[in-house]
N, C-alpha and C positions, 0 to 999 in steps of 0.2 A: 583366227577363224575357228580353230579346234575348240578353244575355250568357250567362245560364244555359242557354238553348236551344242557343246556339252551342257552348258547352263540352260539353254532352251529345252533340251531333252529332259533335264531334271525337272524343270518347272512343269512341263506337260505331263510328266509321270505322276504328279501330285494330285490326282483326283480329277483332272480336267478331262472330259469325254474326248475320245479320239476320233469321233465320227466326222468332225469338221462342220457339223450343222449347227446353226444358231437358232434358238427358239425364243420368241418374244413372249414375255409374261405381262399380263395386265397388272396395272398398278395395284388394284385391290386384292391381288393374289400374293403380293409380296408380304412375307410374314414379318412379325415383330415390329411393325411400324418403321421399317428401315428407310422408307421414303419420306417419313414425316419430317418437317423442318425442325432443326434443332431448337430446343427451348432455350430462351435466354438464360444465361447463367446468373445465379443470384449475386447481387453485389456483395463484396466482402463485408463482413461484420465490422463495424467501427471499433477501433481499439480504444477501449474506455480507460479513463484514468482511475485513480483510487476513488472509492465511494466517498461522496461528500457527506460525511457523518462524523459525529464526535468519536474520538479514539482514545484508547489508553496505549501508551507506548512502552514496549518491553525491550529487553536486550535479546539479540539473536546473533551469535557469533561476534563479529567485529562491528556490527551495525545495530542501530535501534530500529525496531520494527513496530509500526502502528497496527493496532487491532481494533476494528470497529466494535462499538459497544451497543447495548440495547437502546441507548438514548437517541434523540432526534434533534435536529437543528432548530426546531420550532419551540423547544423547551425554554423556560426561563433561564437565562445564562448563569445566574448565581446558583440556582438549584442544581443545574447541570454540572457546574464546576465542583460543587461539594460532592456530588455522586462520583464524578471522575476521580477525585482525590481519594475517596474511600475505596474505589476499585483498585487504584494504584497501590495503596498501602496494603490492601488485602493480598496483593500478589497475583500472578497468573494462575488460571485454573489448571486442573490436572491435564485436561486436553491440550491446553496451550503449552504447558511444560513438556508434554509428550512430543509436541512439534518442535522442541528445541528452544523455546523461549524461556527467559528468566527475568530477573529484575535486580538492579543495583540499589533499589530503594528497600531498606530493611522493613520487615513487617511492623516493627515498633517505632518506626520513624513517623512521628506525628505531623500531619499536614492538615491545616484548616484554612478555609477562606475567611480572611479578616475583613476584606473590603473589595468591592468591584466598582470602580469609578473611572469614567473617561477612557474606557478600554484597557485599563491596567488592573490586573488582579493582584491583590496583596495577600500573600500566602504566609501564614504563620507556621513556623517549624518548631518542633520539640524533639530533637534527635536524642534518643536514648542510646543508640549505638553509633559510635564514631565511624566515619567512613574514611577509607584510605584515600590518598591523594589521587590514585588512579581511578577509584570508583566515583569520587565526588562529581567531576564534570559529567559523567554518564548519568548519575542519579539526578542531577539538576536538569540535564537535558531531557530526561524522561518527564520530569515535572513540568517544565516549560512547554514542551511539545504537546503534552496531554492537555494542559490547561488552555493553551491557545487554540486547541481544536474546537473549543466552544464558541458559539457566535458572539460577536462584539468584543471578544478578548484579543487584544493585540500584543500585550506585553505582561510580564510577570515580575514582581519584586518579592523576594523572600525576606521575612522579618522575624526577629526573635525579641519578645517583650516589647513589641512596637518599634524596634529599631531595625533599619535595613541591614541585612547580612551580606557581606562580600561573598560573591559566588564566582567560581572559576569558569571561564570560557574554555572551549576545547583546546585552545592553544596554551592555556595556563594563565592567561591574564585574569586578574581579579577585578571585579566591579561590584559596586553596590547600587548601580543604576538599574532601572527596569530593563529586562532582557527580553528578546523576541525569539520567535521560532527560527528566524533566519540566523540568529547567533549560534544555533545548534544544528542547523541543517546539514552540516558536513558529517554528522554522526548517522544520518539516514542513508539508505541506498541512493545512488545517483539519480534514479528516476523519480525520487520523491523529494528532491531538494528545491524544486522551483517554488516560489511563493504561492501559497494557497493550494499546494498539491495534496495536502491532507487536511482533514477537518472540515468544519462548516464554512460556507462562504462568508466572507466578511459583510457585516451589515453596515 
């Protein structure tokens, strides 16, 4: 009882009039709209996925990181692929490098679109600088994930003088068959590994 009485005394001492009288206030005299019904809270913003746009893929720490380009998914696929390859060979911009991005593709690593047919892009390579065994799968992953971000492109085959070149998959297995984005998805952050998570929608 002593505790209850003490608590009640403390509460009453905090600015509550001690006269014991109660005054009724008209609704329109209540300030700040305190009697207004609460406005419905806005629905949470939807969590959007990566922008559906062509990308160039750079290295960032231990993962590959896609960066949206100025291109659009409505462009001619062959023209878009040629431009994406040119951007990839040119390397990341100063702003992108300042954000911690880099590239395993050397600036003198020639990359050209030879053919684009039935969803497969044939990319000619003219490597002036040899790549280490550790860099090669990453560089190939950059090329494949960049090129397959263009509409209609589902796979990539690298050729040298018209002959398919064996390329390493992330696990080290070599193949001269067309490779897909899914073959290098494990090099991306986990949230971007699902089919179609980056790049243009498939036509």
